[in-house]
N, C-alpha and C positions, 0 to 999 in steps of 0.2 A: 756505091759511095766508097771512096778510097779510105784506107786505114789512116787515121790521123797520125799514127806513130811512125809510119814507113818513111816519112820524109824528115824526121828528126835525127840529129846526129847522135851517135852513141855517147851516152852520158854516164859518168860515174859519180855518185854521191859518196864522199869519203869522210868518215868520222875522224876526229883528231885524237883525243885522249884514249890511249890503249891501242890505237891503230897507226897513226903517223908518229906519235911520241909515246913513250912509256907513261902510264897514268899516274900523274903526280898532282892532279888538279887541287888547287888553282895554279900551282906552279906548272912548269913545262918539263917533262921528263926527257930522258935520252932519246935520240932518234931511233926509230925502228926502220933500219935501212932497207930491209927487204920490201916493205910496203912503199917506202919513198921511191926506191928505184923502179918498182913495178908501175907506180902511179905516173912517174915521169915518162917511162917507156910508152904507156898507154896514151898519154897526152901527146907525145911526139908522133904517135900513129894516128892522131886526129881526134881522139876522144875529148869531149868537154868534161871539165872537172868542177865539181861543186864541193865546197867545204860544208859538211853537214854535221854540226855540232850543237851541243847544249850551251856552249860558252856564249856569253854576252858581254857587252861593254868592254872594259879594259882587258879581262882574260881573253875575249875574242880578238881584240886588236893585237894582243901579244901573240896569239896563235897564228894569225895571218902573217905578222911580221916574221915569226920564226919560220913558217913555211917558205916565205919568200927568200929567207937566208939559206934555205935548203934548195932553192931553185924551183919551188913549186908555186905556180901562179894560177889562181882560180878564175873560172869563168863566172862564178857566182858564189856567194857566201850566204848560207842559210836561206837561199832563195832559188827560184827556177831560173834557168837560162832564158835568154830573150827568145830563142826559137820555140820554146814550150809556151811561153806567154802569148806569142803570136798565134801558135797553132790552136791553143785552147780559147783564144780571144778573152783571156783573163789570166790572173796569176793565182792558180790553185793553191790552197793552203798547204797541201802535201807537196813536198819536193819530188818532182818526177825525175827518175833516172832509170837507165837499163840495168845498172848494178848498184848495189849499196854495200860499201866496204866498211865493216864495223867489227870490233873485237867482241861484241855481244850478240852477233847475228845467229839466227837459226836457219838452217838450210832446209826448207820444208819438204823437198822430195825424199828426205831420209826419215821423215816422221811416219809413224803408223797411225792410221785412222782408228778410232774406237771400234770400228767393225772388223779390224784386223788387216785391212787392205793397206797397201803402200801407195803413196803419192808418186807421180812421175812415172 
């Protein structure tokens, strides 16, 4: 059986507060240009981009509009891209991506297991 993931496009789920803009929730902080430029570069290379944020309602609308003013256009917002929905034959509750960009991320390969071994 073929791997369900091998036919999906590279997808990046990107947080907003603290990642694309300085964290000033519920306001919008100053742009974090390094992330914005990297995200736009990856999208130009063909990556699908998901806005992956805890914002809802008006703060979410404001974040999407702010991103569009920076030239960032999302393939999905707090949702899976269509290719994932079709591949899984449902819309999983967890947003699927190859990469998750977030200011609060933990990179697991650097963690030490309780038995003293390293991951990765």
